[in-house]
C-alpha positions as CSV (number, residue, x, y, z in Angstrom):
1,M,5.5,2.1,-37.1
2,P,7.0,3.4,-33.9
3,S,4.7,2.6,-30.8
4,T,2.9,5.0,-29.2
5,P,4.7,6.6,-25.7
6,R,3.3,5.8,-22.6
7,C,1.6,8.8,-20.6
8,G,2.2,9.8,-17.0
9,I,4.7,8.1,-14.4
10,T,6.9,5.3,-15.6
11,R,7.1,2.5,-13.1
12,S,8.6,-1.2,-13.1
13,R,6.3,-4.3,-13.0
14,W,5.7,-5.6,-9.5
15,G,6.0,-9.4,-8.2
16,R,6.9,-11.4,-5.5
17,S,10.6,-11.9,-4.6
18,P,11.7,-15.3,-5.7
19,G,11.2,-17.7,-3.2
20,T,10.3,-15.4,-0.5
21,G,6.6,-14.6,-1.0
22,I,7.2,-11.3,0.2
23,P,5.6,-8.5,-2.3
24,E,8.7,-6.9,-4.4
25,P,7.8,-3.1,-4.7
26,R,8.1,-1.3,-7.9
27,A,10.2,1.6,-8.0
28,R,9.4,4.6,-6.3
29,W,7.0,6.3,-8.4
30,R,8.2,10.1,-9.8
31,R,6.3,12.9,-11.2
32,A,6.7,13.6,-14.8
33,S,5.2,15.6,-17.9
34,W,2.4,14.3,-19.6
35,R,3.4,13.3,-22.8
36,S,1.2,12.4,-25.8
37,C,-0.7,9.0,-25.4
38,A,-3.6,7.2,-27.0
39,E,-7.0,8.5,-26.3
40,G,-7.8,5.5,-24.4
41,D,-4.8,5.6,-22.2
42,E,-5.3,9.2,-21.8
43,E,-8.6,8.9,-20.3
44,T,-8.0,6.0,-18.5
45,A,-5.2,8.1,-16.6
46,Q,-6.9,11.0,-16.2
47,M,-9.6,9.3,-14.2
48,S,-7.3,7.8,-11.7
49,K,-4.3,10.1,-11.6
50,G,-5.4,11.6,-8.1
51,F,-4.7,8.6,-6.3
52,V,-1.9,6.5,-6.2
53,V,-1.3,2.5,-3.8
54,W,0.8,2.7,-0.8
55,E,3.7,0.0,-1.0
56,S,6.7,-0.3,0.7
57,E,10.4,-1.2,-0.3
58,S,13.4,-2.5,1.5
59,G,16.5,-2.1,-0.7
60,S,19.4,-3.8,0.7
61,K,19.7,-2.3,4.3
62,L,16.2,-1.7,5.3
63,C,14.8,-4.8,7.3
64,V,11.8,-6.8,6.0
65,A,9.1,-8.5,8.6
66,N,7.1,-11.9,8.6
67,G,3.3,-11.9,9.1
68,L,1.6,-10.3,11.9
69,K,1.4,-12.3,14.8
70,N,-0.6,-12.6,18.1
71,V,-3.6,-11.3,16.3
72,P,-7.0,-13.2,15.6
73,D,-9.1,-12.6,12.9
74,Q,-6.6,-10.2,11.2
75,Y,-8.0,-10.4,8.5
76,E,-10.7,-7.9,9.6
77,I,-7.7,-5.2,9.0
78,K,-8.3,-5.5,5.5
79,R,-11.9,-5.2,5.3
80,G,-12.5,-2.2,7.1
81,V,-13.1,-3.3,10.7
82,S,-12.2,-1.4,13.2
83,R,-9.8,-3.3,15.6
84,A,-8.5,-0.7,18.0
85,K,-10.8,-1.4,21.0
86,G,-9.1,-4.6,22.5
87,F,-6.2,-4.5,20.4
88,P,-3.9,-7.2,21.3
89,E,-1.0,-5.5,23.4
90,D,1.6,-8.4,22.2
91,A,0.4,-7.8,18.4
92,R,3.9,-7.6,16.8
93,F,6.1,-8.5,13.7
94,E,9.4,-10.3,13.4
95,M,12.4,-9.4,11.0
96,D,12.7,-12.2,8.4
97,K,15.4,-14.2,9.0
98,R,16.0,-14.9,5.2
99,F,17.3,-11.2,5.4
100,P,19.8,-11.6,8.0
101,K,21.9,-8.6,7.1
102,Q,18.8,-6.3,6.6
103,V,18.4,-4.8,9.9
104,A,17.7,-1.1,9.0
105,L,14.9,0.4,10.8
106,P,12.2,1.6,8.0
107,D,9.3,4.4,8.5
108,S,7.2,1.7,6.3
109,L,8.0,-1.5,7.0
110,R,7.8,-4.1,4.3
111,N,6.0,-7.4,5.4
112,L,4.3,-10.5,4.3
113,E,1.0,-9.4,5.3
114,G,1.3,-6.5,2.7
115,M,0.0,-4.4,5.8
116,V,0.8,-0.5,6.1
117,V,3.2,-0.3,8.8
118,V,4.7,2.7,9.9
119,S,7.0,4.3,12.3
120,A,5.9,6.4,15.3
121,R,7.3,9.6,13.1
122,L,5.5,8.7,10.1
123,K,2.0,8.0,12.0
124,E,2.2,11.5,13.3
125,F,2.6,13.0,10.1
126,I,-0.4,11.1,8.9
127,E,-2.3,11.6,11.8
128,A,-1.7,15.3,11.7
129,R,-3.4,15.9,8.5
130,S,-6.6,14.5,10.1
131,P,-7.2,11.5,7.7
132,R,-10.9,10.7,8.4
133,S,-11.8,6.9,9.6
134,V,-8.3,5.9,9.8
135,E,-6.9,3.9,13.1
136,Y,-3.3,3.4,13.8
137,L,-3.0,0.0,16.1
138,P,0.4,-0.5,17.4
139,V,3.0,-3.4,17.2
140,A,6.0,-4.2,18.3
141,L,8.8,-5.4,15.7
142,I,11.3,-7.9,16.9
143,N,14.7,-8.1,15.8
144,H,17.1,-11.0,14.7
145,K,18.1,-11.2,18.5
146,N,14.6,-12.1,19.6
147,R,14.4,-8.9,21.3
148,D,12.2,-5.5,20.7
149,C,13.7,-3.2,17.9
150,G,13.0,-0.2,20.5
151,Q,10.9,1.4,17.7
152,Q,7.0,1.7,17.7
153,Y,5.4,0.6,14.9
154,H,1.2,1.1,13.7
155,V,-0.4,-0.6,11.4
156,V,-2.8,2.0,9.4
157,N,-5.9,0.8,9.2
158,P,-8.3,2.7,6.7
159,L,-12.0,2.0,7.6
160,E,-13.6,3.9,4.5
161,I,-14.5,1.0,1.9
162,V,-14.9,2.8,-1.4
163,D,-17.1,1.0,-4.3
164,C,-14.7,3.1,-6.7
165,I,-13.5,0.4,-9.3
166,D,-14.9,0.9,-13.0
167,Q,-15.0,-2.9,-13.7
168,D,-15.8,-2.1,-17.4
169,A,-12.8,-0.1,-17.8
170,S,-10.6,-2.4,-15.4
171,K,-9.0,-6.0,-16.6
172,I,-9.8,-8.0,-13.5
173,E,-10.8,-11.4,-12.2
174,F,-12.7,-12.2,-9.2
175,N,-11.8,-14.9,-6.8
176,E,-13.6,-17.9,-8.0
177,I,-14.1,-19.1,-4.1
178,D,-15.1,-15.5,-3.3
179,P,-16.5,-13.5,-5.3
180,T,-16.6,-10.5,-3.2
181,L,-12.6,-10.2,-3.4
182,I,-10.7,-9.9,-6.9
183,A,-8.1,-12.4,-7.8
184,I,-6.4,-10.9,-10.5
185,V,-5.3,-7.0,-11.8
186,K,-3.8,-6.5,-15.1
187,R,-5.5,-2.3,-15.3
188,L,-6.7,-0.9,-12.6
189,V,-9.6,1.8,-12.9
190,F,-11.2,4.3,-10.8
191,K,-14.4,6.0,-11.2
192,Q,-13.1,9.3,-9.9
193,K,-16.6,10.7,-9.1
194,A,-17.3,7.8,-6.8
195,I,-14.5,8.6,-4.2
196,P,-15.4,11.6,-1.7
197,E,-12.9,15.0,-2.6
198,D,-11.7,15.0,1.1
199,L,-11.0,11.1,1.6
200,L,-7.4,10.8,2.3
201,L,-6.7,7.1,2.6
202,F,-8.9,4.3,1.9
203,R,-9.6,0.8,0.4
204,P,-11.1,0.0,-2.7
205,K,-14.0,-2.3,-2.4
206,Y,-13.0,-6.0,-3.9
207,L,-9.3,-4.9,-3.2
208,E,-8.6,-5.4,0.3
209,N,-4.7,-5.6,-0.2
210,A,-4.8,-2.2,-1.7
211,V,-4.3,0.8,0.6
212,V,-4.9,4.1,-2.0
213,V,-3.3,7.4,-0.9
214,R,-4.5,10.9,-2.6
215,R,-1.7,12.1,-4.5
216,D,-1.3,15.4,-2.5
217,L,-0.8,13.4,0.9
218,A,1.6,10.8,-1.4
219,E,3.8,13.9,-2.2
220,A,3.7,15.1,1.0
221,I,4.8,12.1,2.6
222,E,7.7,11.3,-0.3
223,G,8.7,15.3,0.6
224,G,9.4,14.4,4.3
225,K,12.1,12.0,3.2
226,F,10.5,9.0,5.1
227,T,12.1,5.7,4.9
228,G,11.0,2.8,2.8
229,V,7.8,4.4,1.3
230,S,6.8,3.7,-2.1
231,F,3.6,4.6,-4.3
232,T,2.4,2.8,-7.3
233,E,0.1,4.5,-10.0
234,I,-3.4,3.0,-9.7
235,D,-2.8,2.2,-13.7
236,K,0.5,0.3,-13.2
237,Y,-0.9,-1.4,-9.8
238,R,-0.8,-5.3,-10.3
239,E,-2.3,-7.5,-8.0
């Protein structure tokens, strides 16, 4: 008996590049017409279809960065804590020396921290849409010659933490050491009514590594032909 077609947008599985620890992005999401699907899958897709998760990709040419440097308590950036006041002027990322041939500067910088790091052009594009409770933390990018690449980048830091994960419908496991964090995601479902309608960017409660983007903003970014940008459907997100 043939299997029931999956519904929605087709995505490849996400993992980490072997031997690097760098998050390996899924293929870029694409719009698709809804096909017939099992009742449970259709309901799940409908509940989360208004949002996607921001990721970054590098391909074979775009540079890849290591972790954020010179920023104390940087874990706060992933927990909705404002860091704009007194943010270190020497905050920086460095190009990963394991990828010496990847030097092209992207608009969305793939990095070891999994942070959303954007070019000045993409920052202005987002800022023009006035997302609430979002700050942009300036960082430098150092190239393989240990010089500033000459392009300003910003960490996009959404301050809104939304308790929107449907724990009954999702397949998740909490961290045994820190039960306020989700350690494993096999299936993610949102409670759509828990998300304010005017919210463009936010982090889901318990899932600090995910920056969620409202679909219309994601589509606008895709239409702007920014490099390095990738989005993942909520029900395809894995942690």
